[in-house]
C-alpha positions, 0 to 999 in steps of 0.5 A, spaced: 679 406 657 680 405 664 679 399 668 672 402 671 669 404 664 671 397 661 668 393 667 662 397 666 661 396 659 662 388 660 657 388 665 652 392 661 653 387 655 651 381 659 644 378 657 639 380 662 636 375 667 630 372 665 624 374 669 622 370 675 616 365 675 610 368 677 607 364 683 601 361 682 600 361 675 597 354 674 592 357 679 591 363 675 590 359 668 585 354 672 581 360 674 581 363 667 579 357 664 573 357 668 571 363 665 573 362 658 568 365 653 562 361 652 554 363 651 550 358 655 542 357 654 540 358 661 532 356 659 529 357 652 530 364 650 535 366 655 542 366 654 548 368 658 555 370 655 560 369 660 568 370 660 567 376 655 568 382 660 568 383 667 560 382 668 556 377 664 551 379 659 544 376 658 540 376 652 532 375 653 528 374 647 521 376 647 516 375 641 518 382 637 525 383 640 531 382 645 533 385 652 540 386 653 542 386 661 549 389 662 553 391 656 560 390 658 565 395 660 568 396 653 565 397 646 570 392 643 567 387 648 560 389 647 561 388 639 564 381 640 558 379 645 553 382 640 556 379 634 555 372 638 548 374 640 546 375 633 548 368 631 542 366 636 537 371 633 536 377 628 531 380 633 532 387 634 534 390 641 528 393 644 531 395 651 538 395 655 538 394 662 544 396 666 544 393 673 551 396 675 557 399 671 564 396 670 
């Protein structure tokens, strides 16, 4: 084995360097904590799901059913929010309002 090949193999056998620290990670963690998953009752009968998706999801309770405002950008997030809303009321969804698409 030649010296160049030996040097190459030795260089390749060293453990990779750890990734550099992400600048501002404390600020990112604080931002994420600000939008942690939560269901907030704004007033009786109106609840907002925060932190489940890009946009908030709103539940408006009526006498015979509920209206959902914005449904998230993914089926998985929508199912998670729906399960949380189902813990609040078992009234059926009567309408869905999309204010924008994410």
